[in-house]
Structures are given as C-alpha cells and as structure tokens.
N, C-alpha and C positions, 0 to 999 in steps of 0.2 A: 463909623469909619471916617478918617480924615478926608477932607476934600482938597485942600490946598496941597500943592506939591511939596512945600517945605514941611507941612505937617505929616505927610506920608513918609518922608525921609526921616523925620524926627522919631516917628513911631518905630520905623525899621531899626534905627540906631539904638533906641532904648531897649528893644528886644535883644539885639546883639550884645549890648553892654551887660544886660542882666545875665545872659547865659555865660558870658565871660567871667563875671564876678561871682556867680553862684558857688562854684567849688571852694572858694576861699571862706565863705560864710559857713558852708557845710563842714569843712575841715575844722574850723574854729569851734563850732558847736560839738563836733565829735570829740575833740580833745578835752573840752570842758566836761562833757558827759563822762568820759573815761576816768577823769580824776574824781568826780563825784561818786561814781560807782565804786572805784577803788576805796574811797574813804568809807563808804557804807559797808563794804566788806571787811573793813578793818586793816587793809593793806596800806598802811601809811607810808612805808619806805618806797613802795612802787609808785605811789601817788606823787611823792616828792621828786622821784626820778622823771616822771612824766610832765612835771611842771614846765621844763624848758621848752618842750614841744608845744604845750598849750600857750605859753607866753609868746612864742614865735608866731603861732597861728593868729593870736589876738592882735599882735603888733602888725602883722601883714594886712589883716582886715582893716585896721585903723589907717594904715598907710594908703590903702587903695580906696579910702573914703566909703567903705562898706558900713562901718560903724563909726560913730563919733569918737574922738580921742579920749573924751572924758568917760564915755561908756567903756572903752577899752581899759582905762585905768581902774574903773569900778570892778570890772570882771577880774582883772589881775589881783586886785586887793581882796576880793572875795575868795579867790583860790588860795591866796597866801594865808588869809585868816583861817581857812578851812584846814590847811595842813600844818599850821603852826601849833606848838604845844599850848595846851590850855593853861590859863593862869589860875 
C-alpha cells in the first residue's frame, strides 16, 4: 500500500481512470470479435456492414489513449484485409 498522501491519491485516480476507460476497450474487442465470427461463418456482407461500428470503436479507444494510434491502424487494416476480396 502507498504511504505518501500523493501516492494514495494517485492509486485512487488510476483505479477510477481504469474503470472509466474499460468499457471502451471491451466494446472495441466485442466489435472486432463480431466481425471475425461473421467471417468464420461465411457472412461476409454482414461483416462489411459491421465494419463501421468496429472502426468507430477502435478510433474511440485510440482517441482516449487506451490503445496506441498505430495499434488502432493495425487493427483496422487487419479487419479490412479480412473482409476484402481475395486476389
């Protein structure tokens, strides 16, 4: 446990920040999982329609510094490649 008053406050703030940011990360992971599941089932049209929600969730997480912006770009690229027509 922290001893200094500033350390106690910092620990309290980090817990609050984590609980505030957690839903955004959970939502992002859920949307990504939804697209991957749809692609595994062969429902490509539904997966393409769900892309906008997934992109929005990824962008929101990046904006709130939950994930790095390059990590967000990588996730979006992966989803785009997954739903694009094969060459």
